Structure formats: structure tokens, C-alpha cells
N, C-alpha and C positions, 0 to 999 in steps of 0.2 A: 432510468439512469440516476436520477437524483437520490433514489433509495440506496443505490450502491455507493454513491459519493458520501452520503450521510453516515452509513455504517462504517465505511472505510475511514472517514474522519474520526469517528469515535474510537475505533481501534488504534489508529495512529496516535491520537492524543493519549490514550491509556498506555500504549506500549512505550512511547518515548517520554511519558510523564510531562506533557506540555498541554497547553490549551490554545491551539491555533484556530483562528477564524477561517472560514471557508476560503477566502481570497488568498491568504498566506499558505494555507494547507495545500491548495491546488498547485502552487508553484514550487513545492518542496521536491527535492531530489537528493540523491546520495552525495552530490557534490556541493550543495549549498546548505546542508544541514549536518552539523558536526556530530550529532549523536547517531547518525545513520552510517555506521561503519559496516564492514563485511559480516561480522558476527551478528550484529543487530539486524542486518538485512535478512539473513536466513531466519532468525527468530521471528521477524515481522512477517515474512512470507508464510511461515508455519502457522502463525496466528491468523492470518488471512484465510489460509486453507481451512482451518478449523471453523472459523466464523461463517464462511461462505459455503462450507461443505463441498469443497472442490480440490483438485490437485493441479499444481502448476507443473508443466513440463520443465526439464532442465533448461531448455532454451528460453522459456518464459521467465524463469528465475533470474537468469543472466540478464535478460532484457528489461526486467522490472526495476529500473534504477530511478524512476520518478513516479510520483503519484499519478500523473496523467497516463503513463504507460501501464501502470497497474489497473487503472480504471478501464483502459482499452482492452486489456487482457480479460478482466472480469466481464465486461460487456460481451465479448465473444463467447464466453462460457455460458452466459445466460440468455443468449438470443436464439 
């Protein structure tokens, strides 16, 4: 799980051009992070799919509104 978190954190920081530490990163969601709007959400999900070599279902894309939810979805895909 920590490998998923670390890789996701790197991709998040690159995508949104920030340098968040793990504690702040894990608490981010589309409601408390201004740069995470609807268009950036789709771009970020596409980036995750490419990095992790997986596909999100439409339902998962809609539900993935926080880092914790994205981690949960990725964990399901890799278990």
C-alpha cells in the first residue's frame, strides 16, 4: 500500500505542480484543493491510469473525489 501512496503522491505533485508532504497529501480532495476542478480531475485520473497501467470504471471516476478514495480504488485493483 505504501508503494501506491508514494507513487500517487509523486503523480499528484507533478500534475498539480505542488510539493505536498504525505500528511497534507492524504487529506486532499476536490473540495479542499482549488486546483482540483472537474477538468483537472479527468486529467489526473488519466495520468493515474497511465502510471498504474489500469482503467477506472465510470463509477470509480465519479467516486474518486479524494486521495483516500483513489488509494482505496487502486488497492482493489492490485489485490
